[in-house]
N, C-alpha and C positions, 0 to 999 in steps of 0.2 A: 677268343674273336672280342673284336675292338667293338666298342659301344658307341656308334656313330648314329645310332637314329633316334630322335627325341620324339618322347611319345606324350602329350599333354591332352587332360581328359576336366572336364568341368561334370560335376555331379549335384542333379538339384531333385530329391527325392529319388523318384523310380526313375529319372529323364537324365538322359548318359550324351554327353558328345564327346567323342575321340577325334584325335589329329593324329597322323605319324608323319614323319617325314626325316630324308635324311641331312645331317648336318654339314655344314660349310666345312671343307679342311684347308689347312694352311699348305697343305702341296694339290690342292684343286687349281686346274688352268681356269684362266678368266671366265670361257665357254662353261664349267661345270659349274662353276660358284652362279653365275649368274642364272642356270638351269634349276641350282638347289634355291636360291634364293628366289625364286618365281614359286618353288612347293611352300617355302615358309610364308610369304605373302598370303599365298591362299590357306594356309593356317590359320594366320591372324582374321581374317575375312571369318571364317567359319567359328570362331570362339570368341568374336566381337559380340558383346555384350553391354556395350557402354549406354546405347541407343534406350530411350525411353520403354519401348515394349518390349525389348529383349531382357531390361532388365527386370521388368515387372514379368514376365514370362517365369522368368528361374525363381522369383521372391515366390510367386503361386505355385508354382511346382514343389518349392522346398515344406511348403507348410500348409497346403489346403488341397482337398478331395473330395469325391461327393459325400456328398451328405451337411456338407459344410453348405452357407448361406450365400446367395446374390441378392443383393438389396440397392432396390431404387428408392431415393427419397426426391419428392419433386415439393413445389411450394403454391399453395393456393394466392388470390390476388392479395387479399388481406396482409399476409407475410413474407411477401416476395421480398428478399434482401436488393438492395438499391443497388450493389457492388459485389464482385465477385470477392470482397474481403470480407464482407458483412456477411456473405453466405458461409466461407469459410470457418468462420467464428461459430455458426449455427450449427456446423457440422461436428467441430471442437464438443460443444456441450452435448451432442448427441452422444458420441464416444464416450464423454464423464458418465452419461446417465446407464450405458452400455456396461462400463468399468462397474459402476456400483451394485448392477443388476448381476454380474457376475460375481463380487464377492458375496452375495448374498447365497447364491448357489453352490461357491465353490467350483464353479468352471475358470477356466484357463481363457481371456479372452484374446484371441489373434484377430487382426483386422488390416485390411489396406481400402483406404479408400482415396477418391479422386471429385473435383468439383469441375464443372463444366458447364457449357450454355447451349451445345448443340444437341438438339433432339433428332429421331430418329427420323424423323417426317421432312428435316431439314430447318423447321423452324430453331429460333435460338429462345432460350428460357434458363435459368439457372437451375441446376439440380446435382445430387449425388451420385455417386454409384459405390458401394461398399460390398467387400468379399467380407465375410465373419466366420471364424470358426470359434466357436461355444457350444459346446456338447450340451452343457447344463440348461440353454435357455432356450425355451420352446419359441418357434416364428411368431406366434400373436403376441408373445412381449416384446419380441424385437420389432415389429409394427407399432407396437402399442405406446414404446417410446418415443416417435416421432410424432409430433402434435400439428407442424405446421402446413400441412399438406397431404398429401396421395403419400401411398406407401404401398412396394412392390417387396414381396420376398419370395425367394426361390430356393431350391436347392439344388447348390453344383449337381451336375449330373442329369437332373430333371429339367435345364433349359436348354435347347439347342444350340446355343452359343458355347457350351460346354465344350470340350473336347480333351481327351486324356495329354495331349500337348499344349493346353491352355493359349495357344496362339492367336485364335481369335478372340478369346477375354481379354487379353494384354492389348492387344492390338484397338480394340474398341476403347477401353478405359483410357489410352493414351491416342486418340484419335485428333486431337487437337494439339500435341503436341507435335505433329510429325510437320517436316520444315516447310511445307506448302499449305500450312495452318493459318488460318485467319489471326492474327493477334497473337501468334506464336512467340513465347520470350525464351530466347537461347539461354541454355543451359539450366532450366528447370526442369525438376524432374516428372512434375506431373502426377504423383501419387504420393500419399503419406501412408506409411507402413509403422504399425504399433513399434515396440522396440524390443519386444519378446521374440522375433520371426528369425529362423533359421538363416543362414546365406550359404549360398552355393559351395559345396568343397571343389577344388580346382588344384592339380597336381600337376607336375611336369618331373621327364625324368630321361636318363637316357638309356637305350637298351641296345640288345646286337643289332646290327643290321639287316640281319633276316628275319627279325620279329615281324608279324602281322598282326591287324586288329580287328577283333570276333565279338560277336554279341555273344554273351553267355546261354546257355541254353533257355528255352521258354520267353526269351527276351523277342520285345517287336519290333520289329528296323523301320524304323519311320524315312531316313534318308540317308544317301551313301555316295560317296565319289570316291575316283581312283585315277592316279595319273602316273604313268609310266615313262622313262627315257633312259639311254642308255648312262647319264648322272645319277637318276635316285628315284625312288618312288614317293609318293602322296599318297592316304588313304584319308579318309572322313567317313566317321558312322554317327547316327543318331538313332539312338537305341531305347526304349522304353523298358523297364525291367519287369520281370512277372509279379504281378500282386503278390505281398505278403500271405502267408497262411493264417487263417483267422484263428485269435489266441483258444485254446482249448478251453470248454469250459470246466470248472471244478467237478471233480465227480464227488455223489452227496457221499458223506459217511455213514455209514451202516449202523443203523439203529441197534443199539444195545438194551436187551431187557434187563430191568434190573433183579438181581437174583434174592 
């Protein structure tokens, strides 16, 4: 059977995006080609993760999970930087202190942070948001390493803004990068990741034209779409893979009495 159906998949941790559509063929009529191209255009829209918040969402999904930290660092009047560049330098110093602490405890430090001015209440004041993964560092230590103002430390999963798909968190951290945001600088990513973060896995392959897409057993379907006409089919599926089983604790070795 001819392999004329294109499947593309992005996997970021437990988060999976899949699209499937029929390829255009040299033998297609102009009408058939146009219909199939509409499906491939839909696929590009669903897979597009070049915008700041979608890029950050996949980065968070690949690298962080409940139990990691959501941190907000603010400045008191005495230490308020005069401009964002100075605040960015202070965030870099904070990362350095985190890194030194991680070395002491043997923890692997992973982080993503941004610097912004827009507060929840609509006022403007420089501050930073961090997502930190470092199992060996206590939240009290994370807070103590910032001495320029207030610190808020929460666990991902305890904060109502956290969700399995990380959408709200990613959109919140990149809200000043939206096209209509005041002072937006086009082309800027809007967040700073550590170099050891994993990237989403992307794959694309051809399969038989009868192939459909489906979530594996136990997965949670978040969103889906389907288009069908006389010239081909389009399928889109977004799902979360099941939580991996907790590792089994090693059984204690039986105590042998000395003979």
